C-alpha positions as CSV (number, residue, x, y, z in Angstrom):
1,M,34.4,16.4,68.0
2,R,33.3,12.8,67.5
3,S,32.8,13.3,63.7
4,L,36.3,14.7,63.5
5,I,37.7,11.6,65.0
6,I,35.7,9.4,62.6
7,I,36.9,11.4,59.6
8,A,40.5,11.2,60.8
9,A,40.2,7.4,61.3
10,L,38.8,7.0,57.8
11,V,41.5,9.2,56.2
12,L,44.2,7.2,58.0
13,A,42.6,3.9,56.9
14,F,42.5,5.1,53.3
15,L,46.2,6.2,53.4
16,A,47.3,2.9,54.9
17,N,45.4,1.0,52.3
18,T,46.8,2.9,49.4
19,G,50.5,2.8,50.4
20,C,53.3,1.5,48.3
21,T,52.6,-1.3,46.0
22,K,55.1,-3.6,44.3
23,E,55.0,-3.0,40.5
24,D,57.3,-6.0,39.5
25,Q,56.1,-9.4,40.4
26,P,58.8,-12.0,41.0
27,D,59.1,-14.9,38.4
28,G,56.6,-17.6,39.0
29,D,53.7,-15.4,40.1
30,G,52.0,-15.6,36.7
31,S,51.1,-19.0,35.2
32,V,50.6,-20.2,31.7
33,D,46.9,-20.5,30.6
34,I,45.9,-23.4,28.3
35,T,42.3,-23.2,27.2
36,F,40.3,-25.2,24.6
37,R,38.1,-23.6,22.0
38,L,34.4,-23.8,23.0
39,D,33.0,-23.0,19.5
40,S,30.5,-25.4,17.8
41,G,32.3,-28.2,16.1
42,Y,35.2,-28.4,18.6
43,T,35.8,-31.0,21.3
44,W,36.7,-29.2,24.5
45,Q,35.9,-31.6,27.4
46,N,36.2,-35.2,28.3
47,D,33.6,-37.2,26.3
48,T,32.4,-40.5,25.1
49,V,32.9,-40.8,21.3
50,P,32.4,-43.5,18.6
51,Q,35.3,-45.5,17.2
52,S,37.0,-43.9,14.2
53,D,35.4,-40.6,15.0
54,T,36.8,-37.4,13.5
55,L,37.2,-34.6,16.2
56,R,38.5,-31.0,16.0
57,I,40.4,-29.6,19.0
58,G,41.5,-25.9,19.2
59,V,43.9,-24.8,21.9
60,T,45.0,-21.3,23.0
61,V,48.1,-20.9,25.1
62,T,48.7,-17.6,26.9
63,K,52.0,-16.9,28.6
64,G,52.4,-16.1,32.2
65,S,55.4,-14.3,33.7
66,D,57.9,-16.3,31.7
67,D,58.3,-16.6,27.9
68,L,57.1,-19.8,26.2
69,R,59.4,-22.1,24.3
70,S,57.7,-25.2,22.9
71,F,54.3,-26.8,22.6
72,F,53.7,-30.5,22.5
73,V,50.8,-32.9,21.8
74,D,50.9,-36.4,23.2
75,V,48.4,-39.3,23.4
76,A,48.2,-42.2,25.8
77,Y,46.0,-45.2,25.1
78,D,44.3,-47.0,27.9
79,G,46.4,-45.3,30.6
80,G,49.7,-46.3,28.9
81,Q,52.8,-44.2,28.1
82,R,52.4,-41.0,26.2
83,I,53.3,-41.0,22.5
84,R,54.4,-37.7,20.9
85,Q,52.1,-36.7,18.1
86,D,53.2,-33.1,17.4
87,S,55.4,-30.3,18.5
88,A,55.9,-26.6,17.7
89,H,58.2,-23.8,18.6
90,V,56.1,-21.0,20.3
91,N,56.7,-17.6,18.8
92,D,53.4,-15.8,19.5
93,N,51.5,-14.8,22.6
94,P,48.8,-16.0,22.6
95,F,49.7,-19.2,20.7
96,Y,47.0,-21.0,18.8
97,Y,47.0,-24.6,17.8
98,E,44.4,-26.7,16.0
99,K,44.3,-30.5,15.5
100,T,41.9,-32.8,13.7
101,L,42.2,-36.3,15.2
102,I,40.6,-39.6,14.4
103,T,39.9,-41.8,17.3
104,R,41.1,-45.4,17.0
105,D,39.0,-48.2,15.8
106,Q,38.8,-50.1,19.1
107,A,37.1,-49.4,22.4
108,G,39.2,-47.9,25.2
109,T,40.4,-44.6,26.4
110,E,42.6,-42.0,24.7
111,T,44.0,-39.2,26.7
112,W,45.3,-36.3,24.6
113,W,47.9,-34.1,26.4
114,F,48.6,-30.5,25.4
115,S,51.7,-29.2,27.0
116,V,53.8,-26.0,26.9
117,D,57.2,-25.5,28.4
118,E,58.7,-22.1,29.4
119,Y,62.3,-21.0,29.0
120,D,62.8,-21.5,32.8
121,G,61.9,-25.2,32.5
122,D,58.3,-25.1,33.9
123,I,55.8,-27.3,32.0
124,T,52.0,-26.7,32.0
125,R,49.7,-29.5,30.8
126,R,46.0,-29.9,30.0
127,A,44.4,-33.1,29.0
128,L,41.3,-34.4,27.3
129,T,40.2,-38.0,27.9
130,L,38.1,-39.6,25.3
131,T,36.2,-42.8,26.0
132,V,36.0,-44.6,22.7
133,Q,33.1,-47.1,22.3
């Protein structure tokens, strides 16, 4: 009798755990993913670099629950205002972007911003900060 009660409790727990699930997630549940290429020869993390150094950056953007509209690249020197360097309309998922940049010829910081906006107005950003010496 005791084993029958235990089996019945397990069956009820299983049925309660596998009940109805929502198949459609509401907007906003999935977020955009911006990742940097980690391959040899690419810069993918904050780093200290020489003046006038040539760097390669690769970015992959994967959409979340909303469609992507535009991709932007900005730079800010020494914590100043962002300056637009490039932009592109996003047609693909995932979206790939590569940039070869040359650091400036004076010491300071360069923060490179990679941003994507969705059709609903949300913006996702990732940044790399380079300390130029």
